[in-house]
C-alpha positions as CSV (number, residue, x, y, z in Angstrom):
1,M,-27.4,4.2,-12.3
2,K,-26.8,6.6,-9.5
3,K,-23.7,5.0,-8.8
4,F,-22.6,5.2,-12.4
5,Q,-23.9,9.1,-12.5
6,T,-22.1,10.1,-9.3
7,L,-18.7,7.9,-10.5
8,L,-19.0,9.9,-13.8
9,S,-19.3,13.5,-11.6
10,A,-16.5,12.3,-9.9
11,I,-14.1,11.7,-12.9
12,I,-15.3,14.8,-14.6
13,I,-14.6,17.5,-11.4
14,L,-11.3,15.4,-11.4
15,C,-10.0,16.2,-14.9
16,L,-11.3,19.7,-14.9
17,T,-9.2,20.1,-11.6
18,I,-6.3,18.2,-13.1
19,C,-6.7,20.5,-16.4
20,T,-6.7,23.6,-14.8
21,S,-4.0,22.5,-12.5
22,N,0.2,22.9,-12.6
23,I,2.1,20.3,-11.5
24,Y,5.5,21.0,-9.3
25,A,8.6,18.6,-8.3
26,Q,10.3,19.4,-5.4
27,N,14.3,18.5,-4.5
28,C,14.4,16.5,-1.4
29,K,17.3,14.9,0.2
30,D,17.1,11.4,0.9
31,E,18.2,9.6,3.7
32,D,21.7,8.6,2.5
33,G,22.0,12.5,1.4
34,S,20.9,12.0,-2.5
35,T,19.0,14.4,-3.7
36,K,15.5,13.1,-5.3
37,K,12.7,15.0,-6.9
38,G,9.6,14.0,-5.6
39,G,6.2,15.0,-4.6
40,I,2.9,16.9,-6.5
41,A,1.4,20.0,-5.5
42,L,-1.7,21.1,-7.6
43,T,-2.4,24.3,-7.7
44,R,-5.1,26.5,-10.0
45,D,-4.9,30.0,-11.1
46,D,-6.6,33.0,-9.0
47,E,-9.9,34.8,-10.8
48,N,-7.8,36.7,-12.6
49,G,-5.8,34.3,-14.2
50,N,-2.8,35.2,-12.0
51,H,-0.4,31.6,-11.4
52,N,-0.1,30.6,-7.8
53,T,3.4,28.6,-7.1
54,P,2.7,26.2,-4.3
55,T,5.1,26.9,-1.0
56,A,5.6,22.8,-0.8
57,A,5.0,19.5,-3.1
58,M,3.8,16.4,-1.0
59,T,4.5,12.8,-1.3
60,Y,1.9,10.0,-0.1
61,P,3.0,7.3,2.1
62,K,3.7,3.8,0.5
63,F,4.9,0.2,1.4
64,K,8.7,-0.1,0.8
65,G,9.0,-1.6,-2.4
66,G,6.1,-0.5,-3.7
67,S,2.4,-2.2,-5.0
68,K,3.8,-5.4,-6.2
69,A,6.0,-5.7,-2.6
70,L,3.0,-4.5,-0.9
71,Y,0.8,-7.5,-2.3
72,R,3.5,-10.2,-1.9
73,Y,3.6,-9.3,1.7
74,I,-0.2,-9.6,1.6
75,Y,-0.3,-13.1,-0.6
76,K,2.4,-14.5,1.5
77,N,1.2,-13.4,5.0
78,Q,-2.5,-13.8,4.6
79,Q,-4.5,-16.1,6.4
80,Y,-7.4,-17.1,4.6
81,P,-10.4,-17.9,7.1
82,Q,-11.0,-21.6,6.0
83,N,-14.7,-21.7,6.6
84,L,-14.9,-19.0,3.6
85,K,-12.1,-20.5,1.6
86,S,-14.0,-24.2,1.6
87,K,-16.6,-22.6,0.7
88,G,-15.4,-20.8,-2.1
89,V,-16.3,-16.6,-0.7
90,S,-14.2,-14.3,-2.2
91,G,-14.0,-10.6,-1.2
92,Q,-12.0,-7.6,-0.5
93,T,-11.8,-5.2,2.6
94,Q,-10.8,-1.8,2.5
95,V,-8.0,-0.9,5.7
96,Q,-7.3,2.6,6.6
97,F,-4.8,3.7,8.9
98,M,-2.5,6.1,10.1
99,V,1.3,5.7,8.7
100,N,3.3,8.2,11.1
101,A,6.3,10.2,10.4
102,D,8.5,7.6,11.9
103,S,7.4,5.0,9.5
104,T,5.3,3.0,12.1
105,I,1.5,2.2,11.7
106,S,-1.5,3.6,14.1
107,N,-5.4,3.9,13.9
108,V,-5.9,0.8,11.7
109,E,-9.6,0.0,10.6
110,V,-11.8,-1.3,8.3
111,F,-13.0,1.4,6.1
112,K,-15.0,-0.7,3.4
113,S,-16.0,-4.0,4.8
114,S,-16.2,-7.0,2.9
115,G,-19.2,-8.1,4.4
116,Y,-17.3,-11.0,6.0
117,K,-16.2,-10.3,10.3
118,E,-13.4,-12.6,9.6
119,M,-11.8,-11.4,6.2
120,D,-12.5,-8.1,7.7
121,D,-10.4,-8.9,11.1
122,E,-7.4,-11.1,8.7
123,A,-7.2,-7.5,7.0
124,V,-6.6,-5.5,10.1
125,R,-4.1,-8.2,11.2
126,L,-2.2,-7.7,8.3
127,I,-2.1,-3.9,8.3
128,K,-1.2,-3.9,11.5
129,N,1.7,-6.7,11.5
130,S,3.4,-5.1,8.1
131,P,6.7,-4.0,7.6
132,K,7.2,0.0,8.2
133,W,6.1,2.1,5.4
134,V,7.7,5.1,3.7
135,P,5.9,8.1,5.4
136,A,4.3,11.1,3.6
137,K,6.5,13.6,3.4
138,Q,5.7,17.9,2.8
139,D,8.1,20.3,2.2
140,C,10.9,17.2,2.2
141,Q,9.9,16.9,6.1
142,C,8.0,13.6,6.9
143,I,4.3,14.0,7.9
144,P,2.1,11.4,9.5
145,L,-1.1,11.0,6.8
146,K,-4.0,8.8,6.6
147,T,-4.3,6.4,3.9
148,V,-6.2,3.3,2.6
149,V,-5.5,0.1,1.2
150,T,-7.5,-2.5,-0.3
151,V,-7.1,-6.7,0.9
152,P,-8.1,-9.2,-1.6
153,F,-9.3,-12.4,-0.7
154,D,-9.4,-14.7,-3.6
155,A,-10.3,-18.2,-2.8
156,T,-9.2,-19.7,-5.9
157,R,-5.7,-18.6,-5.4
158,K,-3.5,-21.3,-4.1
């Protein structure tokens, strides 16, 4: 019940933030020189109701090709711990890491454990060995930013 109340509180705060915010897009030049819109900047009106325009929009780091490509990479390269797979043990590990401005990954660590060291170690290995990521951008400049990925382990998956 306490988890449900905490989740409900978080959802209400998020809804209030979004409802009292404004979303902006920013034009940035891509590597090939083309102009693309990207990023969001949430702002709130001040206590007098005056609208504040943000100085910079921000995009978050992402795997090249998006979420589908990330999970294709994970399932293709995952070395499921055999002792756990043979027992039918499934789970997931959340891995936190830095996507640097140069698209490389560093500081890979378990953010939320699956409860199985072998799964956690494999999730960290997968992220450390993943291809370069698209870095976060702020004001059209690449910046380092931490992100979290959930690495699933499905014992029923072939």
